[in-house]
N, C-alpha and C positions, 0 to 999 in steps of 0.2 A: 504494500500500500504506500505508494509514494505520492506525495501531494505536490502539485505544481505551484510554485510561488508566483504571485502576480508581479509584473514588471514594476508596478507602483506599490511601494511599501505603505503600510498604514501610517507610519510616522510622516512620510512625505505628503501623504494625502491630507492629514490634519494640519501640517505646516502650510500647505497651499490654501486650505480653507481659511485658516487664520489670516493669511496675507490678504486674501480677497476680502475678508470682513474688515480688516483694518483700512484697506484702500477705499472701500465703500463708505465707511464711517468718516474718513477724512474728506472724501468728495462731497458728502452731504453737509459738512460743517464749513467747508471752504468758502462758499458764497456769502455766508454770514460773517466770516472773519474779514473778508475783503470789504464788504459793505460797511462794517463797523470802523474800519481804519480810514475811511474818507474823512477829510477835514470838515469840521462843522462850520456853519456860517457864523461869523463873528457876532457876538451879542451887542446890542445897542448900549453905548455907554450912558450911564445915568448922569444927569447934570450935577455939578459940584454944589454942595450946600453953601448957602450964602454966609452962614455964621460958623463955619468950621464944622467939626464933628463929622468928618468924612467916613467914619466906620460904617460899614453896612454888612449885614450877614449874607454874603454872597455864596455862590455855589461851592467855590473852592474852600471857603472857610467852613461851611457845613461839612464838606468831605473830610477836612482835617479833624473836626470835632468827632466825627464818626470813628476815625482811626484811633482816637485817644480813649474811647470807651473800653472798659474791661468786661 
C-alpha cells in the first residue's frame, strides 16, 4: 500500500492561502488609507480678540488634553 504524495504539500497550501488572505485584506484597506492621507482644507482663521485673551480651545488643544488623560 503505497500512497502517492501530492505535488503540493499541505504546508505550502496553507502558506499560499494565508498570503492570498493577507493581500486581500491589504487591498480592501488601501483605498481608505490613501483617502485619509489627503491634505485637509485649511480651516478659516478666527478673528483676533480685541482685548487680548487669545486662548481658544481648538482642535489640537483638545487632542492634547485627550492624550494626557489616564
